[in-house]
Phi, psi and omega in degrees: 000124186270133178239102179284134183227132172216112180052054185255016188300331182272356187237354180282120180270088186303316184298316183290318178298316183290321179301312182295314188289336174289351182243005184281153178289160178301140179096344178274135178222146164263127177254106180273119178255111178271113189270063177065040180301145177258357175257204183263030179303316183298321179296320177296319179297317178296322177298319175299318181298320181291329180292318190251346180094155183292341178291340180251329186228125176247136180245125178244104172288137184219126178225151352283175175303131182229001177101161184303315183302316182289323179296316180295313178302315179299315181292318180292320176297318176301315184297321182281320184280317186264331183254354177068031185293136174270336175230133176228167180184188177215153187219135179293136186300328184286353181057039170305321168263119182301148178300331181297350178277346179302313178300325178297314177294319175300323178301327177294321177293325179287322182286327183240089187300335182281345182282135178261332184222142175235122183247129169293140180234131181270090181242123184276101181241157176299136179089359179233147184252092178243106186250110184225138178301140186304311183300314181295325179298312181287326172295325178293324181288321177296316178300316180298322180295316179298314180300314180300322181286321178295316182277346189058045186218126184281060179275137187272320189212096180280337194256004174294131185275049180214099184216145179233149180219144168287138182275068180275163175303324176301314182292324176301317179293320178301324182269008184293321181255150176303151179285151173274344180259147180267328185245317187265042178298338175303312179296321179297321177302312180299317182296322177294322176295320179298317180297325182278315192242346178098154188290328181294318177301313182295320175306319182275355186252353180251136173242124178263119184257117179294117184291142178285329180220137171203136183216130175302133178248134183299150175097012178303143180276351177284130176247166182300323179295341180290341177299314181293323176297320179297318180297320178298320182292328179298315181292328175292320177297315180301316180293329183278320190246342191237034178291000000 
């Protein structure tokens, strides 16, 4: 599981990371990719690694800063190529989605062998604790509607930072080239699969899992103006992959 990090020293929950990693089964690893942080994020990541051991935590320093998309791609390719991972994914460093949700998403891949991808979805339902700022929620719904129409796919939440993928030959090919988008690479991954396999195959290969808990964490690097940039990136993705 890849955790992309850029200037996260104030948001890394060291206690939670070490607690979780001390209880994981053999073969599970968190791959922390430090994307050229300018604070002491890298030192904190190495401290986590010392606490739990290299068998559970891998730290990949990466310079210069190239954005979340490149950090995630770099980490997942490393996990497949160097660690022989059969399932890879990425998780937001701030733990807006608790680490305890990872086994739940893995469980979906085990229960449904035909599923290739499991995406966490932030859906506010009774009995679940999904706390999201109102403005971001409605911007997210507008964004999801645009994405669904562009992809011709009824996806509810493309931007939740909790996703798992089977490390298939197809997925390795999807990650072969750098992303053209800096932030909405999640959408670009789906578009690349549609280009390769068709929208019907993608529809049947993604499972959206309603998260039991998700909470906005202060300090997000996303700003209101990034919404317009994301819309522009959607059209760039459409032009590249969905003609």
